[in-house]
N, C-alpha and C positions, 0 to 999 in steps of 0.2 A: 028406103033410106031412113033408118031409125034416128029419131031425134034423141040426143043424149043430154041436152041442157038448153034451157031458155034463160036468158038474162035480158031483161027489158025487152026491146024490140028484136033482139037477136036470137036466131035459132041455130044451134050447133048440131051438126049431124055428120054421118059418114055413109058411104056406100059399101055394102058388104062384098062386092065383086070387083074391086079395083086391084087385081093381081099385079104384082111386079112394081108397084109404087111404094115409096117409103111411107111410113106412118104419117097421116095428115088428117086434118079436120076441115070441114066446109062450114061456112057461116053465111047465113042469109038474113036479109032484112028487106022486106018488100021485094023490089026487083033487083036488089043489089046482091052480089055473091062474091065471096072471097074463099081462098083455099090457103091454108097454112101448113107447112111441114112442121112436125113436132120435135124432131131431134136433129139439129138444133131448131128452135122455133124461128121460122122465116116465112115471109110471104111467097107463095108459089104462084098465085094468079089472083086477079081481081077484076070485077066488072061493076062499074058505076059507084064504087065507094070513093070518097074523097081521101086524099093522103092523111088528113087529120084523123078521120075515122079509122083508117087502117092502122095508124099508130095505137089508137085506143084498143082496137081488136087484138093487136099483137100483145099488148099488156095483158088482156084478159086470157089469152091462150097460154101465156107464160105462167 
């Protein structure tokens, strides 16, 4: 899973073998994980991130 960007405590990465899924990005911080679709930017899933932090992440992805 190649890391493509680090912003503060966030690591942005993707898996190279997720066939059949629309373009998306994974974001990790400590034990928290989120997945955002890219077109249009929308939250696909999240584990342990607060709603406030998810809004911040969505802005970063946009």
